C-alpha positions as CSV (number, residue, x, y, z in Angstrom):
1,A,172.4,90.4,143.1
2,E,170.6,88.6,140.7
3,A,169.9,89.5,137.0
4,P,166.7,90.4,135.8
5,A,165.0,88.4,133.7
6,V,165.6,88.6,130.1
7,A,161.5,88.1,128.2
8,A,162.1,85.0,125.5
9,P,161.6,86.2,121.9
10,G,157.8,85.4,120.2
11,P,157.1,83.2,117.2
12,D,158.3,84.5,113.8
13,F,154.9,84.5,112.1
14,T,156.7,85.9,108.8
15,R,157.4,82.7,106.9
16,V,154.0,81.7,107.9
17,A,152.2,85.0,106.3
18,E,154.2,84.8,103.3
19,Q,152.8,81.1,102.6
20,T,149.6,82.3,103.4
21,V,148.5,86.1,103.0
22,A,148.1,85.7,98.9
23,A,144.8,83.2,99.8
24,V,142.9,85.6,102.0
25,T,140.4,87.4,99.8
26,N,137.8,90.4,100.6
27,I,134.2,89.7,100.3
28,A,131.4,92.4,99.6
29,S,127.8,91.3,99.3
30,L,125.0,93.1,98.5
31,Q,121.3,91.6,99.2
32,R,118.0,92.6,98.1
33,V,115.9,92.3,100.9
34,A,112.2,92.6,100.5
35,V,110.2,94.7,103.2
36,P,106.7,94.4,103.7
37,N,104.3,97.6,102.9
38,S,103.2,99.4,106.4
39,P,100.5,101.6,107.5
40,F,102.8,104.6,107.4
41,G,104.2,104.1,103.6
42,S,102.2,107.3,102.3
43,D,103.3,109.2,105.5
44,P,105.5,112.1,104.1
45,F,107.9,111.7,107.3
46,F,108.3,107.9,106.6
47,Q,108.5,108.4,103.1
48,Y,111.7,110.8,103.4
49,F,113.6,108.0,105.1
50,F,112.5,105.1,103.6
51,G,111.6,106.3,100.3
52,D,111.0,102.8,98.6
53,Q,107.7,102.5,96.7
54,P,106.7,99.4,96.8
55,D,106.7,96.6,94.1
56,M,103.8,94.8,92.3
57,F,103.7,92.5,95.8
58,G,103.0,95.2,97.8
59,S,106.3,95.6,99.1
60,R,109.3,97.9,99.3
61,N,113.1,96.5,98.3
62,R,115.8,97.3,100.5
63,Y,119.6,96.8,99.7
64,E,121.9,95.5,102.4
65,S,125.8,95.7,102.1
66,S,127.8,93.3,103.8
67,L,131.8,93.0,104.1
68,G,134.1,90.6,105.3
69,S,137.1,88.2,105.0
70,G,137.7,84.9,102.8
71,V,139.7,82.1,102.0
72,V,141.0,80.7,98.3
73,I,140.7,76.9,99.5
74,S,141.2,75.5,96.0
75,A,143.5,77.0,93.4
76,D,140.4,76.4,90.6
77,G,138.4,79.5,92.6
78,Y,136.6,77.7,95.5
79,V,136.4,80.3,98.5
80,L,135.2,80.1,102.2
81,T,133.8,82.6,104.1
82,N,130.9,83.5,106.7
83,S,127.4,82.8,105.8
84,H,126.6,86.0,107.7
85,V,128.8,87.9,105.4
86,V,126.8,86.5,102.4
87,G,123.2,86.4,103.8
88,E,120.4,84.1,102.1
89,G,118.5,84.5,98.9
90,E,118.9,86.7,96.2
91,V,122.8,87.9,96.5
92,E,125.4,89.6,94.6
93,V,129.0,88.9,95.8
94,T,132.2,89.9,94.9
95,V,135.9,88.6,95.6
96,G,138.9,90.9,96.3
97,L,142.2,89.0,95.8
98,V,145.5,90.2,96.9
99,D,146.6,91.0,93.1
100,K,143.4,93.7,93.3
101,R,141.2,91.4,91.1
102,E,137.5,91.9,91.6
103,L,135.6,89.0,90.7
104,R,131.9,87.9,90.8
105,A,131.2,85.0,93.1
106,K,128.3,82.1,92.9
107,V,127.2,81.1,96.2
108,I,127.6,77.4,96.4
109,G,125.9,76.7,99.8
110,V,125.2,78.5,103.1
111,D,125.1,77.0,106.5
112,P,124.1,79.2,109.1
113,S,124.5,76.8,111.9
114,T,128.1,76.6,111.4
115,D,128.7,80.2,110.0
116,L,130.1,78.9,107.1
117,A,129.7,80.3,102.8
118,L,131.5,78.5,100.0
119,L,131.7,80.7,97.0
120,K,132.9,79.9,93.4
121,V,134.6,82.2,91.5
122,D,135.5,81.8,87.7
123,A,140.0,81.7,87.8
124,Q,142.4,79.4,87.9
125,N,145.9,79.1,89.5
126,L,144.7,80.9,92.5
127,P,147.1,80.8,95.8
128,A,145.3,78.3,98.1
129,M,145.4,78.1,101.8
130,K,146.7,74.8,102.8
131,W,144.7,72.7,104.9
132,G,145.7,71.9,108.7
133,D,144.6,69.1,111.0
134,S,143.5,70.7,114.5
135,S,143.4,67.3,116.2
136,K,147.3,68.1,116.1
137,L,147.3,71.4,117.9
138,K,148.3,71.3,121.4
139,V,146.9,73.4,124.5
140,A,148.7,76.8,124.6
141,E,150.3,76.3,121.0
142,W,150.5,79.5,118.8
143,V,147.9,79.9,115.8
144,L,147.9,82.6,113.8
145,A,144.2,84.0,112.5
146,I,144.4,86.5,109.1
147,G,141.6,88.4,107.9
148,N,141.5,91.1,104.8
149,P,140.1,94.8,106.5
């Protein structure tokens, strides 16, 4: 009789995780969105659900929040995230670090076509993710994606 095949052990991601998890952040954003007035604005039913009052420009303000992950890419506070997390326009962004600090971030740039956004926090000596070279990857090679839930 033939011995059963033994499964090869999977890769050990612990070393990589130890080197990178500290650079992963949580991103929270709050964006003000102007909503044009509707002909239903004075209807009590709509006021109950959409109770915003018109502002001086004849529109109501609504706030949309978003959450996502980011990664510190430089020790002096640059953070990369997705553009859909921060949106566009007037937005407040907070970056949560692994050490539990929450820092206000300035949006440096947003590129919806690549879904990337660059943020800047006022901090120094942050653990930063080391850049890799994707052209050196081989087909079927293991990769690891780390996010912040």
